[in-house]
N, C-alpha and C positions, 0 to 999 in steps of 0.2 A: 845240182838242181833244178828239178820243174817244177813251177806254179800251178795252182789250178784256179781258180776265181768260181769260188760256187754265192748265186742270185737265192735265196728264198725268198719267196714273197709269202709273208702269211695274211690272215685272214684282215690285221690290223695294224700289222709293221712289215718290215721291209728287211731285210740282213743282207749283207753281202761277207762273204768272210774269202781270203785268203792263206789257202793251207799251202802247206809244201806236200810233197806225193809221198810225205809218210804219215801222211793226218796231222803235221803239227800247225797249228794256226802263226800267222805272222802278223796280220793284221785282219781289223773288223770295225764295222759300222753297224747301225740299226736305228731305223727311225718308224717313228707309229704315226697313223693319219687316218682322220674321221670316219666311223662309220653315221649314217645317217638313219631316223627308223619314222618315216613322212606318214603313214600309214601303218595301223594294227595288223603284225606280223612282215609289215615292208622291214628290209634291210636294204642301204647300199653305198655305193662311194662314191668318190667320184674320180675318172679313169684316169684323167692329168695327174691328179695328185697321188697313186697308185704309182705311173711313171716316176717323175718325179722324186718320191721319196726312194727305186732305186739308182733312178739317176743317179742320185749325192748321198747314196748309199757305196755304189760301186765305185765313185770317184775317191772318196774318203779312203778307202781299202786298201784300190790300188796302187794309192797315190801314198799310205803309209807306210805299202810294204816294202820300197824300194827294193822290187825284181821285175822281173820281165815272167808275163803271163802267159802259159804254155796253154792252153784249156780253160772253157769255163762251161760249168752245168747248173745247170734251171730247174728249182724243181716250187712249187707253188699252191694255195689254197684253190682245191679243185670246183666243176661246175657255177662256178662265179660265170659270167657273162658280160661279153662287153659287142656291141656293135658297134663299126664305124662305115665312114667312107673310103672307102678306092682309094677318089682321087685327095682327100686331103686330110686321110687320118684322125680325124675329127673324129671321136663320142658320137653317137646319136641322141642318147642316152645313161644317167648314170650306170655303176656296171652297179648289177643284179648279183648282191651276193650269195651263196650257196642257203645259206639258214635261213633267207629270205620263203614266204610261205601264202605270196599271193594270187597265185596259181590253184590254191588249194578246190577249190569248184570249178574249173578247168578238169582237172587230175580221180577228183570224185563223180565227175558225168562221164569222162572216158572208164570208169569204173563198172561202172555200169553195163558196158559191152563187155564179159566176161572174155568171149575169144579175141577178143583185141587187147586186153590187160593178160592174159595167157601168153597172145603172142609176142611181145612188149618183155614179158618177163625172161619167156624160151630167145628169144634171140640177145637182148642184153644183161641176162642176170640179173636185173635192178628189177625195183617195184617200183609206180605209177605211182608216183609222188612228188610234188613241189622240187624237194632239194637237189633235185638234178637237174641239166640247163636244155630239156628240149621244151619245156613246160614254161621256160624264161624269153628265152628267144619269142618264141610263140605272140608271146605278150608283148615282145617291143614290136614286132611287126603290123602285131592288129591295134598296137595303139599310140603309134608315134607316125605322124602326117605323116604321106608318103613311102614312109619305110617297106611297104610290102610290096609297091613297084620298086620303089629301087633297087629289093633285094632281087626280084626277079629279073631284073637290065644286066646282074650281076655287079651294078655300085657301090653294093656293104660287103661289107666283110665284119662274120661272124669270129670272134676267139672265146676261148678261157684265156684266166690271166698270161700264162706261159705263149699264146700266141699273138694276145697283144703286146708282150714286150719281145716276141723273137721281131716281130714289123717294127716296131720301132723302135729296136737295139740294133737290127743289122743291116750293115748297108745295101744290103741285097732287097731288103723289105722282103723277108720271106713270108708266107703264111701260109706257117707249118705247126701240127700239133705232135705229139707222141699220140704211141695208143693206150698209152695209160691215161691221160687225162681225155683223150675220143672214149675212152672205154666207159665214166664219167657224164658222159651227152644223152645217154638216152638216143643215143643217134645211129651209133657202133654195132655190128652184128658181130658179137660175143664169134662165134667161130673165124668168117670169115676175114676178120679185121679191119673189112670195109664200111663204109655208110652205108644202110640197109635204108633202099629206097620204098618198101613197105613204112617203112619209119620217118621217112620223111613225111611222109602222104597223111599218117595220123595227127601228124604236126603241123602239115602246113607248111613246109621250110623247104624251101627250095636249094638242089644245090649248089649253087652255084656261090654262097657267100662262105661255105664250108672249109678248113683250110685241107692241107693235103696228110695222110698220116702217118709216120713213120716213127720208124726205131728208136727207144729210148736213146740209142750210139750211136743216132746218124749225125751229118754234118746239118746242122741248121741256116747258117750264115756267120757273119763275123765281124765282131763289136768295133771300132775303128776309135779307139785310145790315144790319139798324138802319133807318135810311134810308132807305135802298136794295133797290130790287128790280131787279133784275141776268137778264135775260132769259138761256138760253140757245140759241144763233141758229146752231152746227155742233157738230157729235156725229159721230167719223170715228176708224176703229178707224188702232192706231198705225202702221204699215207703210204705208197710204194716206195717211194724216195728213204723214208723211216724205215720199212721191212731192208731194204736194200743199205741201207747202212746200220745197220743192228748185223750185218750176216745171215740173214736168214734167209738162205740159198734153195735148202733141200724143203721137202716133204714133211708140212709137220709142226713147222719154226712159226714162232708168232710172237707178233710184239705188240704193246696200245700206248698212244702215243696222247698225252695228257696238256693237251694245246689249248685255243678256243675252246674245239671239242673234242670229244674224246674215241677213239676211233681204233679198235680192236682187227689186225689182218694177221693171217696166215697164208701160206706159203701152201699150196696142193698144186702147183710145175704142171703136169702138163692135162690139167683135170677139173674142169670145168662142172660143179659141184652147183646142184639141184634142189637147192635148201629146203626143209620144209620148215624153220625155224626163222624163216623171214629176212633170214642173213642175204646178203648182198656176193655176185659172182662178178668177180671183174678183174682185169688185168691188171697181172701183180710187176711183172716186167716183160720188156720185149725185147732181145739182145742182137744185132741181127734178122737172121729167117726162125729164130727157136723165142718160144712164146712160154712164159709161165703164169700161173694165173692164180688167184688168192680170192678165200672167203672175209667179210671183213661184214663186222659190227662198229652202223656205227652213231655214238650218240653227237648228239647237238651239243648239249649244255655242260663243260667243264669249267675253263678257266673261268668263260663269261658269268658263270656263278658267284667266283672270285672277285672278279669287275665288280660282280653288282654288292654284294659285300664291302669293296672298298670306296667305289665310285660313288653309288648310291647312297647304303647305308651307314657311308663316315664311319663305317667301324674299324679301323686302319688306317695309314697312308702308302705303306706298302707292303706290298703281296708276299715277302718275307717274312712281317710280324705272326701271319697265322701260324705258325711251325711251335711260337712259343702258345697262342692264342685256344690252336684245339686241344680240348682237356686232355690231360695223358691216361684216363683211364679208358679215352672213346667216347664217356657219358654223357651225352644228351639230354639228359633229366625229362623223357618222351618227348622232346622236338622231331618232328619230322617234317626235311624238307623235299619238294617235288621238283625238281627244276627243269622246267617245262618252258622256258622263256618264248621262246620257237616250236610248241610242238614236241613229243617224242618221237624219237627214229628208233634204232632195231633196239629189240624186238614187236615194237609196237606200229610203228608210223601211222601215227596220231597228229594230222597236221591243227586239230581247231584247239589243243588241252592246252592251259595256258600254269604256269609254275604256280604252288600252294603250298603252303607253311600252315602244319597241322600239330596236335597238339601243346600251344601253347599254354602255361600259366602264370597267373600275377608274379612268380618267382622266377619266369624264364631270365637266360639272361646270355648279350652278350657272346660269351662260351660258348653255349648252348646252342644257339645256330647257326655258330662259326661250326664247329661240332658236328651237326646235320647235314650241314650242307659238309662235307667232306667226304662223312658218310655215305651218303646220298650217289656222289660221284662212283664211291667204292661200290655202291650197290647197282648201279644200271653197270658199271664194269661185269661183277656178278649173274647178271642178267643173258651180258652175250657170253659168258665162260658156258651156262646153262644150255644155251642156243646152238653154240659150237657142239656142246655134247649130245643134242641131240641129230642133229644134223653125222654122227658119228665121229667125234674130231676132242679127241683127250688130249686137257691141257695137264702135264705137269708142270713147268718151268713159263715165266713169263719175261718177257724184257721188255723196258719199259721205257719213256724218254718224253722228252716234251721241258717245260717250261715249270708246271706244277711239280714235277720228280726231284728238282732242286728242293723241297719238302721233306725232312725224312719221315719225322713223323707219318702223314699224308702216308710213306712210303709202307711202312708198318702197318696201319691201318687198314690199307689197302691189303696187305697180306696176310692180315689177319682175316680179314673177309672173305679171300677169295681161297682161303686154307693152301695158299701154294705160296715157295719162295718166287724173290723178284728178282730181276738181275739187272744194277742201275749199268747200263755205260760208263765211262770218265770222262765223252765226248755228250752232254744230252741231248743235243741240237745234232740230233739224228736225220732228219729233215733234210739239212744242210748238209750234213757227214757223208748223205745217200746219191746225193748232187754231183757233189766232190768223185765217188765215187766211179761214177756212169759214164762222166768227164771223164778219169780217167783213162776207161776200159775204152769209150771212144775216140778218144786222142794217141790210143797204144802204148801210149807208156808205161800203162802196169795192164797185167792181165789178170784172170779172174783167183785165181789159185794165188797169189799174190798179194788180193784183196782182199781175200780172208781172211788173214792173218793181220790185218790191223784190226786194233783195238782190246782194250780192255773189262773187267768188268767188275762192279761191288756186287754180292751179294745181301741180297735180307732174307734172313729168314724166319718162314711164317710163324706164330704162335697162335691158329687157331681156340677160338672164342666161344663155346655156347652160347653163350648171351648176348653176341653179333649172330650167331645163326638166328636166336628168337626175335633180334631184331630187326631184319630181313625181312622176316616174313611179316611183321608187323605195318614197313614198310610200303612191300607189296602189296598190302593190305589198303590201306590210305593209296594208293596208286592205281590199285582196279577201282576204288569206289569214283577216283575221278576220269578214268577213259570211258 
Protein backbone atom coordinates (compact mmCIF):
# COMPACT_ATOMS: atom_id res chain seq x y z
CA UNK A 1 0.00 0.00 0.00
CA UNK A 2 1.23 3.48 -0.92
CA UNK A 3 0.48 6.63 1.10
CA UNK A 4 0.01 10.23 -0.01
CA UNK A 5 0.27 13.43 2.05
CA UNK A 6 -2.23 16.07 0.91
CA UNK A 7 -1.61 19.67 2.03
CA UNK A 8 -4.71 21.88 1.71
CA UNK A 9 -3.78 25.47 2.50
CA UNK A 10 -7.01 27.49 2.71
CA UNK A 11 -8.01 31.08 3.37
CA UNK A 12 -8.54 30.69 7.11
CA UNK A 13 -6.93 27.36 7.96
CA UNK A 14 -4.41 24.76 6.86
CA UNK A 15 -5.14 21.04 6.69
CA UNK A 16 -2.90 18.02 6.16
CA UNK A 17 -4.31 14.59 5.37
CA UNK A 18 -2.53 11.27 4.89
CA UNK A 19 -4.47 9.07 2.44
CA UNK A 20 -3.79 5.53 1.37
CA UNK A 21 -3.80 5.00 -2.38
CA UNK A 22 -7.50 4.07 -2.31
CA UNK A 23 -8.46 7.45 -0.79
CA UNK A 24 -9.01 6.20 2.73
CA UNK A 25 -7.99 8.76 5.36
CA UNK A 26 -5.24 7.43 7.65
CA UNK A 27 -4.70 10.61 9.68
CA UNK A 28 -5.39 14.33 9.45
CA UNK A 29 -4.90 17.60 11.25
CA UNK A 30 -6.17 21.16 10.81
CA UNK A 31 -5.18 24.54 12.25
CA UNK A 32 -6.82 27.94 11.87
CA UNK A 33 -4.93 31.22 11.66
CA UNK A 34 -5.98 34.86 11.78
CA UNK A 35 -6.87 37.28 9.02
CA UNK A 36 -6.48 41.03 9.51
CA UNK A 37 -8.49 43.93 8.11
CA UNK A 38 -6.31 47.05 8.49
CA UNK A 39 -8.46 49.24 6.22
CA UNK A 40 -11.81 49.11 4.45
CA UNK A 41 -11.67 46.29 1.91
CA UNK A 42 -8.17 45.18 2.96
CA UNK A 43 -7.58 41.53 3.95
CA UNK A 44 -4.16 40.32 5.10
CA UNK A 45 -2.46 37.41 6.87
CA UNK A 46 1.00 36.83 8.28
CA UNK A 47 3.00 34.57 5.91
CA UNK A 48 4.99 33.11 8.80
CA UNK A 49 1.73 32.09 10.52
CA UNK A 50 0.46 30.44 7.35
CA UNK A 51 3.74 28.53 7.00
CA UNK A 52 3.75 27.58 10.69
CA UNK A 53 0.18 26.24 10.43
CA UNK A 54 1.21 24.08 7.47
CA UNK A 55 4.31 22.75 9.20
CA UNK A 56 2.35 21.91 12.36
CA UNK A 57 -0.46 20.08 10.56
CA UNK A 58 1.99 18.18 8.34
CA UNK A 59 4.04 17.07 11.34
CA UNK A 60 0.99 15.88 13.25
CA UNK A 61 -0.61 14.11 10.29
CA UNK A 62 2.61 12.26 9.44
CA UNK A 63 3.42 11.40 13.07
CA UNK A 64 -0.10 10.07 13.69
CA UNK A 65 -0.15 8.01 10.49
CA UNK A 66 2.76 5.71 11.38
CA UNK A 67 3.34 5.02 7.68
CA UNK A 68 5.96 5.86 5.07
CA UNK A 69 4.77 8.71 2.83
CA UNK A 70 5.40 8.06 -0.86
CA UNK A 71 4.37 11.42 -2.33
CA UNK A 72 2.85 14.79 -1.48
CA UNK A 73 0.25 16.96 -3.19
CA UNK A 74 -0.38 20.64 -2.46
CA UNK A 75 -3.54 22.66 -3.07
CA UNK A 76 -3.99 26.26 -1.99
CA UNK A 77 -6.04 29.42 -1.86
CA UNK A 78 -5.41 31.11 -5.19
CA UNK A 79 -4.51 34.74 -6.07
CA UNK A 80 -3.16 35.50 -2.57
CA UNK A 81 0.22 37.24 -2.87
CA UNK A 82 3.44 36.88 -0.89
CA UNK A 83 6.68 38.67 -1.77
CA UNK A 84 9.84 37.64 0.10
CA UNK A 85 13.58 38.20 0.10
CA UNK A 86 15.45 35.61 -1.90
CA UNK A 87 18.39 35.53 0.52
CA UNK A 88 16.56 35.40 3.86
CA UNK A 89 13.20 33.97 2.86
CA UNK A 90 11.54 36.72 4.92
CA UNK A 91 8.34 38.27 3.57
CA UNK A 92 8.63 42.02 2.97
CA UNK A 93 4.90 42.59 3.59
CA UNK A 94 1.94 40.59 4.92
CA UNK A 95 0.22 38.19 2.53
CA UNK A 96 -2.46 40.09 0.61
CA UNK A 97 -5.43 37.71 0.55
CA UNK A 98 -7.46 37.10 -2.61
CA UNK A 99 -10.49 38.88 -1.09
CA UNK A 100 -8.53 42.13 -0.73
CA UNK A 101 -9.93 45.14 -2.67
CA UNK A 102 -7.26 47.80 -2.03
CA UNK A 103 -6.33 48.01 -5.72
CA UNK A 104 -9.85 48.85 -6.90
CA UNK A 105 -8.83 52.38 -7.88
CA UNK A 106 -5.83 51.11 -9.86
CA UNK A 107 -7.99 48.60 -11.73
CA UNK A 108 -10.67 51.20 -12.45
CA UNK A 109 -8.01 53.53 -13.83
CA UNK A 110 -6.69 50.78 -16.13
CA UNK A 111 -10.23 50.02 -17.30
CA UNK A 112 -10.44 53.49 -18.83
CA UNK A 113 -8.16 52.16 -21.57
CA UNK A 114 -10.56 49.74 -23.30
CA UNK A 115 -7.86 48.43 -25.64
CA UNK A 116 -5.70 47.50 -22.67
CA UNK A 117 -8.65 45.97 -20.80
CA UNK A 118 -9.55 43.85 -23.84
CA UNK A 119 -5.93 42.69 -24.20
CA UNK A 120 -5.90 41.49 -20.59
CA UNK A 121 -9.24 39.72 -21.04
CA UNK A 122 -8.15 38.03 -24.27
CA UNK A 123 -4.76 36.87 -23.02
CA UNK A 124 -5.69 35.77 -19.51
CA UNK A 125 -9.40 34.90 -19.65
CA UNK A 126 -9.80 37.10 -16.56
CA UNK A 127 -11.54 40.39 -15.87
CA UNK A 128 -9.53 43.39 -14.74
CA UNK A 129 -10.25 43.18 -11.02
CA UNK A 130 -8.42 43.47 -7.66
CA UNK A 131 -9.24 39.79 -7.04
CA UNK A 132 -6.28 38.64 -9.11
CA UNK A 133 -2.62 38.73 -8.17
CA UNK A 134 -1.09 41.25 -10.60
CA UNK A 135 -2.40 44.46 -9.05
CA UNK A 136 -1.57 43.15 -5.57
CA UNK A 137 2.05 42.50 -6.59
CA UNK A 138 2.27 45.98 -8.09
CA UNK A 139 0.89 47.49 -4.88
CA UNK A 140 3.57 45.82 -2.76
CA UNK A 141 6.37 46.86 -5.11
CA UNK A 142 5.05 50.43 -5.15
CA UNK A 143 4.41 50.77 -1.41
CA UNK A 144 7.19 48.88 0.38
CA UNK A 145 10.32 50.99 0.60
CA UNK A 146 13.09 49.72 -1.67
CA UNK A 147 11.00 46.82 -2.99
CA UNK A 148 10.98 47.82 -6.63
CA UNK A 149 14.76 48.22 -6.80
CA UNK A 150 15.27 44.87 -5.05
CA UNK A 151 12.81 43.25 -7.45
CA UNK A 152 14.62 44.54 -10.53
CA UNK A 153 17.89 43.28 -9.08
CA UNK A 154 16.43 39.79 -8.65
CA UNK A 155 16.60 39.97 -4.84
CA UNK A 156 12.88 39.28 -4.30
CA UNK A 157 10.60 36.35 -5.04
CA UNK A 158 6.88 36.52 -5.71
CA UNK A 159 4.61 33.58 -5.15
CA UNK A 160 1.04 32.64 -4.62
CA UNK A 161 0.73 30.42 -1.55
CA UNK A 162 1.79 27.12 -3.15
CA UNK A 163 5.00 28.75 -4.40
CA UNK A 164 5.72 30.18 -0.95
CA UNK A 165 5.20 26.71 0.55
CA UNK A 166 7.34 24.95 -2.06
CA UNK A 167 10.17 27.43 -1.42
CA UNK A 168 10.02 26.92 2.35
CA UNK A 169 9.23 23.20 2.55
CA UNK A 170 11.59 21.75 -0.07
CA UNK A 171 15.26 20.97 0.47
CA UNK A 172 15.94 22.46 -2.95
CA UNK A 173 14.17 25.79 -2.16
CA UNK A 174 12.55 25.59 -5.57
CA UNK A 175 10.83 28.69 -6.93
CA UNK A 176 8.01 27.00 -8.87
CA UNK A 177 4.29 27.27 -9.50
CA UNK A 178 1.83 25.24 -11.56
CA UNK A 179 -0.24 26.32 -14.55
CA UNK A 180 -3.55 26.55 -12.64
CA UNK A 181 -2.20 29.00 -10.06
CA UNK A 182 -0.23 30.92 -12.68
CA UNK A 183 -3.43 31.36 -14.70
CA UNK A 184 -4.92 33.33 -11.76
CA UNK A 185 -2.16 35.94 -11.54
CA UNK A 186 -3.30 37.91 -14.62
CA UNK A 187 0.29 37.64 -15.87
CA UNK A 188 0.18 34.31 -17.74
CA UNK A 189 -1.01 33.93 -21.34
CA UNK A 190 -3.67 31.19 -21.46
CA UNK A 191 -2.61 30.01 -24.91
CA UNK A 192 1.17 29.95 -24.45
CA UNK A 193 1.05 29.01 -20.73
CA UNK A 194 4.00 31.37 -20.21
CA UNK A 195 4.51 34.72 -18.48
CA UNK A 196 3.48 37.43 -20.93
CA UNK A 197 5.89 40.34 -21.36
CA UNK A 198 3.16 42.76 -22.36
CA UNK A 199 1.14 41.97 -19.24
CA UNK A 200 4.24 42.38 -17.08
CA UNK A 201 4.77 45.82 -18.58
CA UNK A 202 1.14 46.84 -17.92
CA UNK A 203 1.58 46.14 -14.20
CA UNK A 204 5.28 47.11 -14.09
CA UNK A 205 6.35 43.75 -12.67
CA UNK A 206 9.90 42.49 -13.39
CA UNK A 207 10.04 38.91 -14.64
CA UNK A 208 12.97 38.24 -12.28
CA UNK A 209 10.61 37.79 -9.31
CA UNK A 210 8.31 35.24 -10.99
CA UNK A 211 8.47 31.47 -10.44
CA UNK A 212 8.89 28.76 -13.08
CA UNK A 213 5.54 27.53 -14.45
CA UNK A 214 5.21 23.72 -14.32
CA UNK A 215 2.62 21.06 -15.07
CA UNK A 216 0.40 20.08 -12.14
CA UNK A 217 1.94 16.59 -12.06
CA UNK A 218 5.57 17.75 -12.16
CA UNK A 219 8.08 17.09 -9.37
CA UNK A 220 8.42 20.28 -7.31
CA UNK A 221 11.08 19.19 -4.83
CA UNK A 222 11.39 17.07 -1.69
CA UNK A 223 10.23 17.60 1.87
CA UNK A 224 12.77 16.37 4.43
CA UNK A 225 10.96 14.70 7.34
CA UNK A 226 13.57 12.93 9.43
CA UNK A 227 14.34 9.66 7.68
CA UNK A 228 11.77 10.42 4.95
CA UNK A 229 12.35 12.51 1.83
CA UNK A 230 8.86 13.08 0.43
CA UNK A 231 8.61 14.15 -3.23
CA UNK A 232 5.99 16.81 -4.03
CA UNK A 233 4.48 15.31 -7.21
CA UNK A 234 1.30 17.34 -7.51
CA UNK A 235 0.36 21.03 -7.17
CA UNK A 236 -2.96 22.59 -8.16
CA UNK A 237 -5.08 25.62 -7.15
CA UNK A 238 -7.92 24.85 -4.77
CA UNK A 239 -10.90 25.23 -7.10
CA UNK A 240 -9.25 23.30 -9.91
CA UNK A 241 -8.28 20.72 -7.31
CA UNK A 242 -11.91 20.32 -6.30
CA UNK A 243 -12.86 19.90 -9.96
CA UNK A 244 -10.23 17.17 -10.30
CA UNK A 245 -11.13 15.64 -6.94
CA UNK A 246 -14.76 15.39 -8.07
CA UNK A 247 -13.67 13.39 -11.18
CA UNK A 248 -14.89 16.13 -13.53
CA UNK A 249 -12.57 14.96 -16.30
CA UNK A 250 -14.95 15.34 -19.28
CA UNK A 251 -16.34 18.36 -21.11
CA UNK A 252 -19.31 19.96 -19.35
CA UNK A 253 -18.80 18.26 -15.97
CA UNK A 254 -18.96 20.77 -13.13
CA UNK A 255 -18.72 21.30 -9.40
CA UNK A 256 -19.46 24.04 -6.90
CA UNK A 257 -17.32 24.46 -3.80
CA UNK A 258 -18.78 26.11 -0.69
CA UNK A 259 -15.95 27.24 1.53
CA UNK A 260 -14.89 30.79 2.37
CA UNK A 261 -16.30 31.78 -1.00
CA UNK A 262 -18.28 29.80 -3.56
CA UNK A 263 -16.70 28.75 -6.82
CA UNK A 264 -18.55 26.99 -9.60
CA UNK A 265 -16.30 25.51 -12.27
CA UNK A 266 -17.00 23.54 -15.45
CA UNK A 267 -14.47 21.56 -17.50
CA UNK A 268 -14.21 22.86 -21.09
CA UNK A 269 -11.33 20.54 -22.10
CA UNK A 270 -9.22 22.15 -24.85
CA UNK A 271 -11.65 25.03 -25.50
CA UNK A 272 -10.91 28.49 -24.09
CA UNK A 273 -14.29 30.17 -23.71
CA UNK A 274 -14.72 33.88 -24.39
CA UNK A 275 -17.48 34.43 -21.86
CA UNK A 276 -20.14 37.01 -22.67
CA UNK A 277 -21.55 36.72 -19.15
CA UNK A 278 -18.45 37.88 -17.25
CA UNK A 279 -17.34 34.41 -16.22
CA UNK A 280 -13.65 33.53 -16.11
CA UNK A 281 -11.68 31.29 -18.43
CA UNK A 282 -8.83 29.58 -16.64
CA UNK A 283 -6.56 26.54 -16.72
CA UNK A 284 -8.44 23.58 -15.25
CA UNK A 285 -5.46 21.23 -15.12
CA UNK A 286 -2.19 20.58 -16.93
CA UNK A 287 -0.98 16.98 -16.93
CA UNK A 288 2.30 16.63 -18.78
CA UNK A 289 1.81 18.49 -22.06
CA UNK A 290 -1.98 18.18 -22.06
CA UNK A 291 -3.99 21.16 -20.84
CA UNK A 292 -7.67 21.25 -19.91
CA UNK A 293 -9.37 24.61 -19.51
CA UNK A 294 -12.33 25.60 -17.38
CA UNK A 295 -15.03 28.25 -17.09
CA UNK A 296 -15.55 29.62 -13.58
CA UNK A 297 -17.95 31.76 -11.61
CA UNK A 298 -16.44 33.23 -8.44
CA UNK A 299 -18.55 34.31 -5.45
CA UNK A 300 -16.55 36.08 -2.77
CA UNK A 301 -18.73 35.47 0.30
CA UNK A 302 -20.23 32.10 1.23
CA UNK A 303 -18.73 30.60 4.38
CA UNK A 304 -17.60 34.11 5.41
CA UNK A 305 -21.28 35.07 5.69
CA UNK A 306 -21.88 32.17 8.07
CA UNK A 307 -18.76 33.13 10.05
CA UNK A 308 -20.14 36.68 10.32
CA UNK A 309 -23.38 35.34 11.77
CA UNK A 310 -21.34 33.32 14.28
CA UNK A 311 -18.50 35.66 15.22
CA UNK A 312 -19.98 39.15 14.88
CA UNK A 313 -23.71 38.63 15.34
CA UNK A 314 -23.22 35.88 17.96
CA UNK A 315 -26.27 34.00 16.62
CA UNK A 316 -24.72 30.59 17.39
CA UNK A 317 -21.52 29.07 18.72
CA UNK A 318 -20.83 26.53 15.97
CA UNK A 319 -21.75 26.62 12.29
CA UNK A 320 -23.25 23.14 12.58
CA UNK A 321 -26.11 24.69 14.58
CA UNK A 322 -27.40 26.47 11.48
CA UNK A 323 -28.98 23.28 10.14
CA UNK A 324 -31.61 23.56 12.88
CA UNK A 325 -31.82 27.34 12.65
CA UNK A 326 -32.71 27.51 8.94
CA UNK A 327 -36.50 27.69 8.71
CA UNK A 328 -37.93 24.29 7.76
CA UNK A 329 -40.06 25.92 5.03
CA UNK A 330 -37.15 28.17 3.96
CA UNK A 331 -39.23 31.21 4.92
CA UNK A 332 -37.23 34.33 5.82
CA UNK A 333 -40.37 36.51 6.27
CA UNK A 334 -39.33 39.06 3.68
CA UNK A 335 -35.76 39.52 4.94
CA UNK A 336 -33.16 39.69 2.13
CA UNK A 337 -29.39 39.69 2.51
CA UNK A 338 -26.75 40.96 0.06
CA UNK A 339 -23.43 39.23 1.02
CA UNK A 340 -21.05 41.82 -0.41
CA UNK A 341 -18.59 42.15 2.48
CA UNK A 342 -15.69 42.59 0.06
CA UNK A 343 -17.59 43.47 -3.10
CA UNK A 344 -19.29 41.17 -5.59
CA UNK A 345 -17.62 38.73 -7.95
CA UNK A 346 -19.24 37.06 -10.95
CA UNK A 347 -21.26 38.06 -12.83
CA UNK A 348 -21.17 41.67 -11.51
CA UNK A 349 -17.54 42.37 -10.61
CA UNK A 350 -18.26 45.43 -8.47
CA UNK A 351 -15.52 46.03 -5.91
CA UNK A 352 -16.92 48.97 -3.92
CA UNK A 353 -20.37 47.58 -3.01
CA UNK A 354 -20.80 46.37 0.58
CA UNK A 355 -23.18 43.98 2.32
CA UNK A 356 -26.72 44.98 3.24
CA UNK A 357 -29.94 43.67 4.79
CA UNK A 358 -33.37 44.51 3.38
CA UNK A 359 -36.95 44.00 4.56
CA UNK A 360 -36.32 44.04 8.31
CA UNK A 361 -39.46 44.39 10.40
CA UNK A 362 -40.12 44.70 14.13
CA UNK A 363 -40.78 40.97 14.38
CA UNK A 364 -37.82 39.88 12.24
CA UNK A 365 -35.96 37.14 14.06
CA UNK A 366 -32.56 35.49 14.25
CA UNK A 367 -34.00 32.58 12.24
CA UNK A 368 -35.21 34.96 9.52
CA UNK A 369 -31.75 36.48 9.03
CA UNK A 370 -29.97 33.12 9.10
CA UNK A 371 -32.41 31.74 6.51
CA UNK A 372 -31.96 34.87 4.39
CA UNK A 373 -28.16 34.47 4.45
CA UNK A 374 -28.35 30.86 3.22
CA UNK A 375 -30.86 31.89 0.55
CA UNK A 376 -28.49 34.61 -0.65
CA UNK A 377 -25.69 32.08 -1.10
CA UNK A 378 -28.06 29.92 -3.16
CA UNK A 379 -29.30 32.91 -5.18
CA UNK A 380 -25.70 33.86 -6.01
CA UNK A 381 -25.15 30.32 -7.27
CA UNK A 382 -28.25 30.62 -9.45
CA UNK A 383 -26.82 33.82 -10.92
CA UNK A 384 -23.74 31.83 -12.00
CA UNK A 385 -25.90 29.04 -13.45
CA UNK A 386 -27.82 31.66 -15.46
CA UNK A 387 -24.53 33.13 -16.67
CA UNK A 388 -23.28 29.70 -17.76
CA UNK A 389 -26.44 29.17 -19.77
CA UNK A 390 -25.89 32.54 -21.46
CA UNK A 391 -22.50 31.20 -22.53
CA UNK A 392 -24.11 28.02 -23.89
CA UNK A 393 -23.33 25.66 -20.98
CA UNK A 394 -26.35 23.73 -19.69
CA UNK A 395 -26.45 22.55 -16.09
CA UNK A 396 -28.28 19.25 -15.62
CA UNK A 397 -26.67 18.18 -12.35
CA UNK A 398 -24.17 19.67 -9.96
CA UNK A 399 -21.48 18.13 -7.75
CA UNK A 400 -20.87 20.06 -4.53
CA UNK A 401 -18.15 20.07 -1.88
CA UNK A 402 -16.61 22.18 0.87
CA UNK A 403 -17.37 22.63 4.55
CA UNK A 404 -20.85 24.10 4.04
CA UNK A 405 -22.23 20.95 2.38
CA UNK A 406 -22.28 19.20 5.76
CA UNK A 407 -25.55 21.12 6.18
CA UNK A 408 -28.21 18.95 4.50
CA UNK A 409 -30.95 21.57 4.86
CA UNK A 410 -28.75 24.05 2.96
CA UNK A 411 -28.24 21.47 0.19
CA UNK A 412 -31.99 20.90 -0.13
CA UNK A 413 -32.55 24.66 -0.31
CA UNK A 414 -29.81 24.93 -2.94
CA UNK A 415 -31.30 22.10 -4.99
CA UNK A 416 -34.77 23.63 -4.80
CA UNK A 417 -33.59 27.10 -5.86
CA UNK A 418 -31.50 25.73 -8.74
CA UNK A 419 -34.23 23.24 -9.78
CA UNK A 420 -31.34 20.81 -10.18
CA UNK A 421 -30.36 17.53 -8.55
CA UNK A 422 -27.18 17.74 -6.48
CA UNK A 423 -24.48 15.14 -5.90
CA UNK A 424 -22.57 15.21 -2.61
CA UNK A 425 -19.35 13.14 -2.40
CA UNK A 426 -18.59 10.82 0.48
CA UNK A 427 -15.50 12.96 1.19
CA UNK A 428 -16.63 16.58 1.04
CA UNK A 429 -13.16 18.16 1.18
CA UNK A 430 -12.64 17.73 -2.55
CA UNK A 431 -9.78 20.23 -2.65
CA UNK A 432 -7.64 17.92 -0.51
CA UNK A 433 -8.84 14.91 -2.52
CA UNK A 434 -7.81 16.63 -5.75
CA UNK A 435 -4.28 17.28 -4.49
CA UNK A 436 -4.10 13.63 -3.42
CA UNK A 437 -5.18 12.45 -6.87
CA UNK A 438 -2.76 14.75 -8.71
CA UNK A 439 0.09 13.48 -6.51
CA UNK A 440 -0.96 9.89 -7.27
CA UNK A 441 -0.64 10.64 -10.97
CA UNK A 442 2.61 12.59 -10.66
CA UNK A 443 4.21 9.82 -8.62
CA UNK A 444 3.11 7.14 -11.09
CA UNK A 445 1.29 5.17 -8.37
CA UNK A 446 -1.98 5.24 -10.32
CA UNK A 447 -3.19 6.19 -13.80
CA UNK A 448 -6.08 8.53 -14.66
CA UNK A 449 -8.53 5.73 -15.45
CA UNK A 450 -7.85 4.17 -12.05
CA UNK A 451 -8.33 7.48 -10.23
CA UNK A 452 -11.72 8.11 -11.87
CA UNK A 453 -13.12 5.01 -10.18
CA UNK A 454 -12.46 6.37 -6.68
CA UNK A 455 -15.32 8.02 -4.74
CA UNK A 456 -19.05 7.62 -4.08
CA UNK A 457 -21.94 10.13 -4.08
CA UNK A 458 -25.21 10.88 -2.30
CA UNK A 459 -27.92 12.47 -4.47
CA UNK A 460 -30.20 15.28 -3.27
CA UNK A 461 -33.33 15.45 -5.42
CA UNK A 462 -34.76 18.85 -6.29
CA UNK A 463 -38.18 20.03 -5.12
CA UNK A 464 -38.68 23.18 -7.23
CA UNK A 465 -40.75 25.96 -5.68
CA UNK A 466 -42.46 28.85 -7.46
CA UNK A 467 -42.30 30.77 -4.19
CA UNK A 468 -38.51 30.55 -4.16
CA UNK A 469 -38.42 31.63 -7.82
CA UNK A 470 -40.42 34.75 -6.94
CA UNK A 471 -38.12 35.42 -3.98
CA UNK A 472 -35.11 35.21 -6.28
CA UNK A 473 -36.61 38.00 -8.41
CA UNK A 474 -37.16 40.09 -5.27
CA UNK A 475 -33.60 39.46 -4.09
CA UNK A 476 -32.29 40.47 -7.53
CA UNK A 477 -34.22 43.73 -7.35
CA UNK A 478 -32.61 44.61 -4.01
CA UNK A 479 -29.20 43.66 -5.40
CA UNK A 480 -29.71 45.83 -8.48
CA UNK A 481 -30.56 48.85 -6.31
CA UNK A 482 -27.19 48.46 -4.56
CA UNK A 483 -25.10 48.19 -7.72
